[in-house]
N, C-alpha and C positions, 0 to 999 in steps of 0.2 A: 365418715369418721369424725368422732367428736373430739374436740380439744378441751382438755381439763384445766386450762388456764396456764399450763406450764410451757406452752408453745410447741409441744411435741406433735400435735396434730398438724400444725402448719409446717413443721419440719418434715413430717412424713409426706405431706402433699407436695412439697418442693423438692424432695430428694431425687426423683427421676430427672427433673430439669437441671438440677445441680450436677448430676452425673454426666448428662449430655454436655453441659458447659465445660466440665473438666476434659471430656473427650475432644471438644472443639479446641481447647488449649493444646492438647496433645497433637491434634491434626495440624494446627498452625505451626507448632514447634517443629514437628517432623518436616513440614513443608520448608521451613527456614533452613533446617539442617541439610536437607537434600539440595537446596539451591547453593548453599555455601560449599558443600562437599563436591558438587558437580563443578562449580567454578574453580575450586582448588584442583580438582582432577584435570580440568582443562588446561590450567596454566602450569601445573607441576608435571603431570604425566603426559600432557598433550592430547588426552582423549577424555571427554566428559562422559558421564554415565548416559547410556542411550535411553533410559527410561525416565529421566528426571522431568522433562517437560510434561509428559502425560500424567505422571504420578502427582506432580505438584498441582496440576489443574484439578485432578480428582480430589486431592486433599483439600484444596481451597473450596471446592464446591461442597464437600461433605462438612468441612469445618464451619462454613457459613450456615448451612442448614441445621447443624447441630445446635446452633444458638436459638433457633426458632421456638422450641418448647420453653426455653428459659424466658424469652421475651414475652411469650403468651402467659406464662405463670406470673411473672412479676409485672405484667402490663407495662413494660418499658418500651413498647413499640411506638412509632411515631403517631401522635394523636393531635387533633386540633382542639386543644383544651380551651383556648381563648374564646372560641365561639360557644362551646358546650357549657362553659362556666357561666355564660350570660343567660342561658336558658332557665326557665322555671324547673323546679325539682323533677316533676313528672316528665317533662320533655327531655331533661338530662338522662333520666332513667331509660326512656325510650331510645335515646341516642346510644347508650351503652348496650341495650338489647340488640339494636340494629347492627352495631359494630361487631358484637360477638357472633351474631347470626351470619353476617357477611364472611367473616373469617372462617367459620365452620363450613359454610357452603363452598367457599373457594378451596378449602383444604380437601373436602370430599371430592370435588371435581378434579383437582390437581392430582390426587392419589389415584383416581380412576384412570385419568389420561396417562400418567406416568406408569401406572401398573400395566397398562396395555403395551407401552413401549418396552418395559422391562421384560414382559413375557415374550415379546417378539425378539428381543436381544437374547433371551435364554434359548428360544427355539433355534435361532441361527448361530448360537455360540459366538456372538459378536465380541470382538476384541479391539483394543486400541491399535493404531496403525504400526507404530514402531516397537513398542515394548510388549505388545500382545497381552495386555491386561484385560481380563474379563470385565465386561461393562455391566452385565445384569446385576451382580451383587451390589454394586455402588448405587444403581438405580433403585433396587429394592430397599436399601438403607434410606434413601431419600423418601420413599413412600412411608416407611415407618416413622421417620422424623416429622414429616408433614402431617401424618395421621395423628401423632401424639399432640402436636400443636393444635390441630383442629379439635381434638377431644378436650383439650384444656379450654379452648374457646367455647365449646359447647357446655362445659361445666360452668364457666363464667356466665353464660346465657341463662342457665337454669337458676343459678344463684341470684342473678339480677331479676329474673322473672318472679322469683319468690319474695322479692323485696329485701334481699340481703345484699351486703356488699360482696363483690366477687372475691376480694382478698380477705374476707372475714366471714367464713361460712356459718359460724355460730352467732354472728351479729352481736358480739359482746359489747360493742361500742354504741349500739343503737343509733348509728349515724345513717344519714340518707345514703342510698346507693350511689356509687360514683360511676360515671360512664367510662 
């Protein structure tokens, strides 16, 4: 997708990760609401919700993984920039290629392994112990989130391999690729 200088192309590329980030905020907010509501129910009515612990754990897990595509898009993950910035330009580019490739490979492997577990959970209709919440839909959502982050890393790899900055596909700034 070409950017015409208005920033619309960059916005369209970042839109899915922004949606995931908003959903992460909703998941974390719901988690906080359930914790507060359960504590209130415990002290006011004498009986907490029976599903809160398990649902809060699932919401935390999903909320955390919902941020992965945004971190991959904005390249805000933890990086060792002090060392990379001391490298020559070509070595820095190789470092960025290697980093994107490792994230892509890890994401693919993680999706494969988690997909097998999700399929097994589906086959056995696995549920949580107390609230009996189905597990496989949550696991499948994790696969989708990790796959989207891996796809973003793969796109970054292609952009770096073609000599363009990963965050500037049209290379309007004619700057050196950043790792």
